[in-house]
Steps between C-alpha positions, in 0.01 A plus 500: 500500500771514231751786493741601223805704602707657222840665549700683234864497398575842648388376841726193491822611333750782540605747229747247361233231476627286786236341723474681834491225761338729756206565263444127451529440875239765577256376236530136606454589868187702420347228282578239765325717758200559272466124435407449864164662420486469121643166389434522126763750385663509155811712442563659160862609498695698246875534527640215290623719213639761737676230701658350190618817323818556707629156397475616138685823568197729518526641850280804564325500163230308316583422135228486235633193315246222563769232472697657785187536713402137443849380583495714815169345602641150453792594729301696756192277545678212680691751713175668597326171581795372701488814712125466556526129579773556757318788668157334512654183642561696822122499543454136387336619179565304181487691172425409139602683184245578229613674181198629309436661163196673346389178330448347845210744529396521133466125427220356711657154538821653633298741712323209672825309545667804656213549743501131596875504563489808721199366692681171564809681628295724730303203632830329586621807690758591236568864413492548119744761369406625153699691241456564129691246292742761368779259408317339206197722436467650153475881500172469312340296779642653816413800714834606644378561855318296762226750583254362247588140584430572868157646416405212270627250755280661764204454266598142410513402868190696601722691741351757733803727528795602282787678677746680272820592681705772337752775574238769577237530772216469249325715241539877533283785375809636324845364427686551833833506313410806296512858625147636480306771669258241633577258778504132404251322724480125548166363381389240755178377341383475140151394407462379143282799412757753617668720243878486541709803414814351650815517290624142481808517280737229389724301730788690654690177565796416277448128557123455496263504205174605663391835643210652689295518180548126456394435859193717466402314182545169683291630790226600256509149356477349849211735584304373200574145627346582839836514678609765752846641423742675734804686365752569776868540579698181539713670769207573731501283812220241514376610160358160400297429812389863531368492143309180569357635824391806300697768678379804303792714619745334265534468125232539237204262491311455173160346566328234288262596224136443608438294184806280441571358156497131416835331439452516124403866497792582729725325252358704211523828692846471650699194395499559126704769326272710274600482134299802391229750582150581383351848535121502533223759486256600775231261382733203520611605849140506619442157344802355683485675838127543557342226292760223531515448126768380262718735297386536140694650213249784461619647831872487417643829377866401473720191523866517606758223470522166324330203663347163425190321628487432878766758591435757773406858410449814706178690441504879535198729507475825305677679790803273471439303822559124505161367605531131410722223371395200297588219261439592140298269275662646186846599385607857435508419130141374508389805697659740254329311219165553675574870533596533133198306378263684733613848404404427140142433607237770563408337830857515628699220666344154511428372849719202587593388849853604591507388865231281658383609844623170651851593383475860625603646838381843606769696682279799570223473760 
C-alpha cells in the first residue's frame, strides 16, 4: 500500500517564512510512526520558497517576481532538506530529494523513469521527499503549488491514499473566516456524486501559493485516479495514522470515483492547462455523454481562445457547465474557417471531427 502525504508552506513556516522546527519535528515523528504499519510513504513538501525568502530580504511577504521566487527556492530547498534529513535520522530513516516538473508527468518516457525511481527508493526503505522544481522551472511549464503534483504522483504510483495536510481542519460548508448567518460545518465525507456548496476561497497564507480550492481540485483529480484523499489539519495529533486508519471523526475524506480514469485520460483531464473552450448544443451533449461519441463541428456553437492541434480544450454545454475536456484535432483558425465556410452553405456547418472520443474525458457523470 503506497501513501502520499503532502504538506503546505503555511504548515511549515512562520509569518516571516522561517521554517518552524516544531512543525518539521511533528511531521517526521508522525510519518515515522505511520511507517511501522505503512512502509511505502512518499512526502510531498512545500516550503522551499518560503524558507528562502527571508535571506533575500522578503520577510513576511511573498513577491510576485518569478526571478526572486526562483532564487528563494534555490536558497530554501537545501535548508528544507537538511532539516528533514536531520529529523528523520532520529528514526533511522534515510531520505531522498526529488524535484519534479509537469513534464515529468506529461512526457511518457519521463513519467516511466520517475515511477521507476520512486519505486526503487521505496523498495530500499528510503523516504522520497518531492517538491516542484521551482528554482529552474519556466513559468509556462510550472504549476506554482504542490497540490496537483501530489495528486498526479498518487496516480503515478497507484497509491491508495493521499493525505493533504493544511492549516484548516478540512473542508467546510461555508468559509469559517467569514461572518455569516449560517454556521460553518466541517464536511467529513464527500462522495464523488455529492454537490458541494462549500466556499473554498483563495489561500489566506502570505507565504504559500495554494488554497482550499487548489486542494479540492487536487482531491477531485485523485478521486478520478481511484485514490482516497483526506484533507486535515497538520497540527492535529496523530493526523497521519488516524487518516490511514480511517478515523471518520477528523478531516474531510474524498472518496474515489467508481469508474477511475486511465493514466492518459487523467493527464488530459487534469494535467494539461486548457487553451480554449468550445460551447456545444444539446444534441452534441447527448452524443458525448449518452452515446460516447466524438465531438463534431456541427454541435459546436461557439469557440473561445486561440489554440493549435493537440492542445486541451474545455467543453461547455448550453447551460455553461464544463462537461468534458479533450485534445483538439484542429486549430482555432481551422475551426473558424469551417464555421465561415459552413454558414455560407444551405445545409449549415460541415461535419468534421473536432475531438475524437479517445482524446475526450467526460467530467459529468
